[in-house]
N, C-alpha and C positions, 0 to 999 in steps of 0.2 A: 881830455885825458882819459885813457882806457883804464878801468880797474882790473884787478886780477880776475874777478868773477867774469869779465868779458873776454878774457883771453882763452883760446882754444888749448885743449890738452894735446899731448902727443897722439899721433894716429894710432889706431889699434887694428889688428888684423880681424877679418870677417869671423874667423873661428873664435876670436875673444867674445865678439858680440853674440854668437850662437850659444854661448855658455850661459847668458843671463836669461833666466826664466821670468819673463814679465807677463802677468796674467790679470784678468779682470775678475773682480770679486765684489760682492755687495756687503756693506757694513750692516751688521745685524745688532751691534751693541757699541755704545760710546759713552764713556764715563770719565769724568775728571781724573787726572793722575797727580795728586798733590805731592807725591814723593819725588817726582821728576825735578831736575835742576831748573829747567826752563818750563814755562807752561805747556802742558800736553794733555792728550787724552789717551786712554786705553782703549783700543778698538778690537773688536772681534769681526773678522771678515770671512764670509762664506765664499769659498773658491770652488763650489760644486764637488766634482770628483776628487779634487785635491784636499778637501776638508775644510775645516774652520781653523784659521790662523789668527794669532793676536799680533797687535803692533802698538808701539808707542808713537804717537804722531804729535808734532808740534804745529797744530792747525787751529789754535784757539782764537786767533785774531779775527778770522773770517767765518767760523762756524760754531754753532752752539751744539752740544752733544745730541739733542733730540732731533736737530735738523739733519744730522749726518745718517741717522738709521734709515736704510733703504736706498742710499746712494751707491752707485757702482763707482769703483775706483780702480786705478792701475796700480800695481805692486810688483816688486821683484820678490819672488817666492823661494828662491834657492840660496839665500844667504844663510850662514850658520845662525843659530839662536843667539841673541844678544841680551845680556842681563842689564837691565836698567832699574836701579834700586831693587826692589823686591819683585820685579816683573821680567818676564822673558819675552822679548820681542821676536816674532818668527818670520816677519816679512817687512819690506820697506814700502809704505804707501808713498806714491810719487806725486810731486807737485811742482809748480813753477814759482820762483820768488817774484814778488811783485816790487814796486818801486820802494816800498817800506821794509823790504827784505822778509815779508810774511808769506807763507805758503799758500798757494791757490791749488786745489787738487786737480789732478789730470783725470778726466772721465770720458768714457765714450759718448759719442753724439746720440747713439741709439742704445737702447737696452739690448744686451747680448747675454748668452748663457754664462753663468759663473764658471770660472775656469778657463775661459776663452784666452788663447794665447795672442799676445800682442806681437805683431810682425810688420 
């Protein structure tokens, strides 16, 4: 039986996709976020010419904070800021849900310049 997570959403127009700014950045800081409702880290991600943005990420199942520093990740950088407890998240770090519904980060196969656009 198919779960809701396996069902495709309604088709979008190409123009809708073009509005999403997905970029590659390098995590430069990762610390536990004890005030988040679900276990999470507060990340600082360097997007090169776009600057440093922060994100709250529920990625504690597979990653220790010290292991995240230096990793390149894919993120949506043009969402409005979102307040989570006392923290403002400025980008959405992207990942894939594994069989246990835990996030595995999306990363480029090779190192690329920070701020590189995903396409």
